[in-house]
Backbone as CSV, one residue per row, in Angstrom:
resi,resn,N_x,N_y,N_z,CA_x,CA_y,CA_z,C_x,C_y,C_z
1,MET,158.251,57.499,97.686,158.281,58.945,97.801,157.309,59.552,96.775
2,VAL,156.397,60.377,97.266,155.413,61.024,96.409,155.971,62.360,95.943
3,LYS,155.895,62.613,94.645,156.438,63.855,94.091,155.392,64.963,94.116
4,ILE,155.854,66.176,94.366,154.982,67.351,94.315,154.736,67.661,92.841
5,PRO,153.476,67.795,92.441,153.199,68.067,91.030,153.632,69.477,90.617
6,GLU,153.779,69.666,89.334,154.056,70.989,88.789,152.719,71.716,88.644
7,PHE,152.681,72.974,89.042,151.439,73.742,88.978,151.548,74.822,87.915
8,LYS,150.443,75.041,87.195,150.411,76.070,86.157,150.103,77.435,86.749
9,THR,149.307,77.447,87.817,148.929,78.722,88.436,149.016,78.599,89.953
10,GLU,149.085,79.733,90.606,149.093,79.757,92.062,147.757,79.255,92.607
11,LYS,146.675,79.561,91.904,145.346,79.107,92.305,145.288,77.579,92.304
12,GLU,145.847,76.976,91.279,145.890,75.517,91.175,146.695,74.925,92.330
13,GLU,147.795,75.561,92.678,148.633,75.088,93.774,147.904,75.208,95.115
14,ARG,147.227,76.338,95.347,146.461,76.504,96.581,145.388,75.432,96.719
15,LYS,144.693,75.153,95.613,143.637,74.139,95.624,144.221,72.770,95.984
16,PHE,145.385,72.459,95.431,146.049,71.194,95.718,146.379,71.085,97.203
17,TRP,147.012,72.118,97.774,147.438,72.050,99.167,146.267,72.120,100.137
18,ASP,145.134,72.634,99.692,143.933,72.625,100.534,143.440,71.205,100.785
19,SER,143.750,70.296,99.885,143.243,68.926,100.006,144.352,67.880,100.191
20,HIS,145.590,68.312,100.366,146.707,67.387,100.558,147.546,67.825,101.763
21,SER,148.112,66.874,102.452,148.980,67.174,103.581,150.426,67.307,103.121
22,SER,151.091,68.349,103.599,152.505,68.532,103.247,153.368,67.418,103.846
23,ALA,152.857,66.753,104.879,153.606,65.656,105.505,153.893,64.534,104.511
24,ASN,153.017,64.352,103.535,153.222,63.306,102.526,154.298,63.666,101.513
25,TYR,154.738,64.910,101.518,155.702,65.391,100.524,156.977,65.926,101.183
26,TRP,157.135,65.623,102.454,158.246,66.182,103.218,159.609,65.902,102.579
27,ASP,159.810,64.727,102.041,161.106,64.373,101.442,161.422,65.196,100.198
28,ASN,160.397,65.788,99.569,160.607,66.596,98.368,160.858,68.071,98.668
29,MET,160.705,68.456,99.901,160.814,69.873,100.245,162.238,70.236,100.611
30,GLU,162.570,71.482,100.321,163.901,71.997,100.628,163.764,73.132,101.622
31,GLU,164.755,73.235,102.476,164.776,74.336,103.432,165.092,75.621,102.671
32,CYS,164.438,76.706,103.062,164.690,77.973,102.375,165.306,78.977,103.341
33,ASP,165.885,80.007,102.779,166.527,81.049,103.575,165.668,82.312,103.649
34,ASP,164.397,82.210,103.302,163.530,83.378,103.329,163.380,83.903,104.754
35,THR,163.427,85.198,104.863,163.158,85.828,106.151,161.964,86.751,105.965
36,PHE,161.167,86.821,106.962,159.977,87.656,106.903,160.141,88.786,107.894
37,LYS,160.086,89.989,107.371,160.255,91.151,108.226,158.896,91.817,108.426
38,ARG,158.614,92.127,109.654,157.398,92.872,109.922,157.800,94.289,110.297
39,SER,156.860,95.172,110.193,157.164,96.553,110.533,157.467,96.657,112.027
40,LYS,158.219,97.689,112.375,158.550,97.889,113.784,157.273,98.124,114.564
41,LEU,157.265,97.630,115.765,156.108,97.815,116.628,156.313,99.048,117.495
42,LYS,155.241,99.762,117.734,155.290,100.948,118.579,154.682,100.598,119.925
43,SER,155.402,100.886,120.984,154.905,100.612,122.325,153.846,101.632,122.709
44,ILE,152.798,101.132,123.359,151.754,102.007,123.883,151.436,101.579,125.304
45,SER,150.754,102.433,126.014,150.299,102.094,127.351,148.790,101.929,127.275
46,LEU,148.303,100.821,127.819,146.877,100.502,127.740,146.441,99.964,129.087
47,LYS,145.437,100.602,129.665,144.931,100.150,130.956,143.770,99.198,130.723
48,LEU,143.865,98.015,131.321,142.826,96.993,131.188,142.346,96.564,132.569
49,ASP,141.109,96.127,132.620,140.578,95.528,133.831,141.420,94.289,134.132
50,PRO,141.864,94.107,135.367,142.702,92.942,135.693,142.056,91.609,135.322
51,GLY,140.745,91.494,135.477,140.055,90.250,135.110,140.130,89.983,133.624
52,LEU,139.968,91.029,132.827,140.060,90.884,131.373,141.469,90.464,130.971
53,LEU,142.467,91.097,131.577,143.854,90.749,131.256,144.133,89.288,131.604
54,GLU,143.613,88.828,132.710,143.820,87.425,133.098,143.181,86.483,132.083
55,LYS,141.987,86.820,131.606,141.322,85.999,130.583,142.157,85.964,129.300
56,ILE,142.701,87.108,128.921,143.551,87.189,127.727,144.773,86.291,127.894
57,LYS,145.385,86.334,129.062,146.572,85.519,129.321,146.252,84.025,129.262
58,VAL,145.094,83.631,129.786,144.696,82.225,129.754,144.506,81.759,128.314
59,ILE,143.798,82.554,127.514,143.565,82.203,126.105,144.899,82.138,125.357
60,ALA,145.755,83.126,125.597,147.062,83.150,124.930,147.869,81.907,125.277
61,HIS,147.856,81.530,126.546,148.601,80.341,126.976,148.081,79.091,126.267
62,LYS,146.752,78.965,126.153,146.161,77.807,125.467,146.585,77.746,124.007
63,ARG,146.778,78.919,123.398,147.175,78.982,121.983,148.689,78.981,121.790
64,GLY,149.448,78.983,122.867,150.901,78.978,122.759,151.467,80.309,122.319
65,LEU,150.785,81.395,122.703,151.210,82.741,122.315,151.501,83.573,123.546
66,SER,152.228,84.646,123.343,152.331,85.633,124.415,151.024,86.409,124.438
67,TYR,150.682,86.963,125.583,149.426,87.703,125.624,149.493,88.964,124.780
68,ASN,150.688,89.525,124.636,150.836,90.704,123.765,150.555,90.348,122.306
69,ALA,151.059,89.204,121.867,150.826,88.763,120.484,149.341,88.497,120.257
70,LEU,148.685,87.868,121.223,147.251,87.605,121.093,146.467,88.914,121.026
71,MET,146.813,89.875,121.863,146.108,91.163,121.844,146.305,91.880,120.510
72,ARG,147.520,91.836,119.968,147.760,92.454,118.655,146.909,91.781,117.591
73,TYR,146.838,90.444,117.637,146.047,89.694,116.678,144.564,90.064,116.791
74,LEU,144.033,90.037,118.011,142.619,90.333,118.202,142.280,91.770,117.808
75,LEU,143.154,92.702,118.139,142.932,94.094,117.727,142.935,94.229,116.213
76,SER,143.892,93.567,115.581,143.998,93.626,114.129,142.740,93.078,113.462
77,LYS,142.286,91.895,113.924,141.075,91.292,113.346,139.850,92.163,113.611
78,GLY,139.750,92.725,114.790,138.625,93.597,115.122,138.594,94.846,114.262
79,ILE,139.767,95.430,114.031,139.855,96.636,113.190,139.493,96.280,111.751
80,GLU,140.007,95.172,111.226,139.664,94.730,109.861,138.152,94.547,109.706
81,LYS,137.534,93.907,110.698,136.096,93.678,110.659,135.332,95.001,110.680
82,GLU,135.766,95.914,111.529,135.125,97.225,111.647,135.206,98.003,110.336
83,ILE,136.350,97.921,109.674,136.535,98.622,108.405,135.624,98.022,107.338
84,LYS,135.547,96.690,107.277,134.693,96.027,106.280,133.223,96.339,106.484
85,GLU,132.801,96.372,107.748,131.390,96.605,108.033,131.023,98.079,108.007
86,GLY,132.029,98.938,107.988,131.792,100.367,107.871,131.442,100.968,109.163
């Protein structure tokens, strides 16, 4: 059994996990009760070209996501990029 090292900083820990697989340390890990809450989602109506929607659904299926989740992700990334680029 390989032990997880003690880290002095979060940066040091991130660097370690970037180059190590958690699978090698599975026996040292404990289940946690943390819950992650996201803000409430607001429903909107959005008209899309049927062909575009079908492409979105295919990509979402390949990624194991709902098409709504994929659209939220893509919109979020697009907005972040737009804000950064001005």
